[in-house]
Steps between C-alpha positions, in 0.01 A plus 500: 500500500633850418539731799300823470709807475231716664551316838185295455245793496417465144583876446809642318758690709406824293140467588581428881694837510212675335241357748723582793531865376136531466436369859757744634337791313156409634636495856657850464175640351293361787743637761482847350116490501502399865743789585309754313171393666660510841647853453203653335295556809316817572730614788216496766631217704593560857765348717296172541465459128128570495335776313480816717163662545423836376729504205419803275778484231478157341843595361765230453798473704653236298840525345490653156496267217655707235869515431712802596770639716476618854606865509440783754202716427518715808714514827555710804776439766371451866643787693396514853231439767196720479462722806188440704453145374725343759215321692210448261652504152225524254262263684141504375580719199533435125817661343455562133834592341484669162810418280591569138624223272802524256422191321191284429448131498254206530562431878629680805618437855595722788748535785396600850753611767485490880869607522438753777236313683551372851239240479372256232280675239171308429338576172176319458390659169690649218401600143620667190312676218549753217374841605190628317668818437823691578536546884162337550428259805245318294583187285441462124226257439601139508850556614470437888708190610542344830873433583625185659821400675599141461143424407355660807303813512681615821860543574704575811820693431758454793646827632793610295409291194316530177264264290420455141148424388392236257471614133137592394364522153434860415561707183711784633546788254829701487460840628194424718413546859460190717308461825674281730293448822584321832283436811634408842253439796769498767729738657847449350699818515695694410425524135773476241452775247652730232438865581522767227317287253391795286181299438161513683372149623197422716382357831174352609366376843415121482563236250442645158798327310275399214267793497516606118307827548743678717216652696628403845841642435438851654846567639778616284869434588835602347697196574544130404445236768621151497514472116855505363479347143256397231642273229331392169539197283563706185529428125571877455820523711772249546695674765500761788695819552525612857545869567700500844540829674390757760221765511583613131421146393204468744348806326493747783345825390352342189128567447287274727306209333631592152791249455759764423798362666792441273466116500138558383603722230782265395263200499260698275787594263625144475139364434457759230832400338411131491148586367662706224712184397839638605768250582490534882450243768144422621553577872268620778620757741457496872572771762712395801569855619486602873490869609818565715666192385887466528732260354704453816277574811174364625288675763443359857273205582495119481450455220652832395264754365588638154749214439810610309560417144752240588252331747202491280647444156451126524131525575408795286706429189620139497177384644288632222396269220724486184697817562710567196606870578528712818524879463670639828442858587629507849771679705374867546371446843836345603667806382262729670568307821879555481614168331816523298537425127697186549247346748214585256679343212594194688131456589390546144761245374377254755155533350632438158693188605185357655298576184774345270504186712139455389560582127329848545614793299545832691428838373617780744407864527708801594396677795290815432571840647360637820613866517246697702395213712565565887771219507688642218871581563798544258665199656200268454469626141860414443428139621219477257727612218764236605230231494371617157849518363565125587152407367562674167830341468335160447668323800180467716206389280442310171330805354459857608198734504598860566213639690721779628590628157136463373330701789758743627501873432763555226589841648521376851567120516457501866132522450208352311381695200184681612274304278606178657501620867204396709590802730671329774836491293549130560209317321399553128165629394257285286683650207840410652379144550405464145835632388675240713294228334586645153883512583529114533635345187272214412785328334682469825231251606633250242804284526658268748665578827881565437741262632677771707478876534 
């Protein structure tokens, strides 16, 4: 009897392989269907896995199904503990932060911080929505979404820590206002916040996290609480630019609720260049400026308030998603507080080394004039000029943006040109911020990190 070459199955080896491949494909398809079905819930499940009563949104908290890249759409650094909230925090109140996006996407997630809290922060209800209109506390129809954290509708953030929400399906437009709302029923102070937001947000008594009308939000507030980042899963942008600096980057003196800080103007300019088909990177821009910030020195406290650039760089730059470029405009406060040029430059070079270790390109700004400011002196101006000379020499950053040259008075370079001065002789006007944004060479966003400066 002749032995069968197919091992006795009566099927040729070629057909066996085809059959096996078909079985594997079927298993993969079934597994994918099970995964999508499990992750496509409506986001209304509580900690016990059962549907929560009283859900008003019906929005999905499932991870977005579309492809894309996670980029930063908005950010604000935690700065200090809010005075007067040491005992109660925001217990029994809904906090509706209004933030402005620099990139759009098909899904989003948020970061909440309890960095300056002395007790665990319990958030039992959080939501996100597209605002119905600019600076409105009402949500656009059909956009209210409940946020979850590890699949649960509530989360406890330990003192000194932060938490990232699950991704939620939501079409987020670029250049839109978002409403990010949290509700905490228990005392958990003090509140971690970002002062000088230059943006009006809202507060309401009781749990109105998913109220789309905005009617309960009767109290206006000029600060951001708890919220430190909004990311989007984007097919419009494939990288993030971080603007890292002090009050000039934070937008101090810019028009309130108008998004006229220089990072806002730069984001708009970059978006317009991409839309026009120019050969520039498709990046979002987020603002990590802190008013009063220094490179070298933090304020008092545990953790320190207004953490120095060296302390917070890992969190506020390296910790953001898909960062490709950081624009550093920092150092003028160090000079105004008496730091020497060598120490300022050493601090800046340390930031550059940290960025390069992560493959991030660094564009650095010259320090702008402050003639006429109460802290001005000829000695401090000389230090500023020494720092600027080193920056212009190309031995500090990968690329240089000369804000000093762009905004100074050509007849008195110790001062701002009058049209760019907000009036305090330290911060630019709205027009000055636009000039800063226009000064950055978009070509400098391209290219790899050099091997060595």
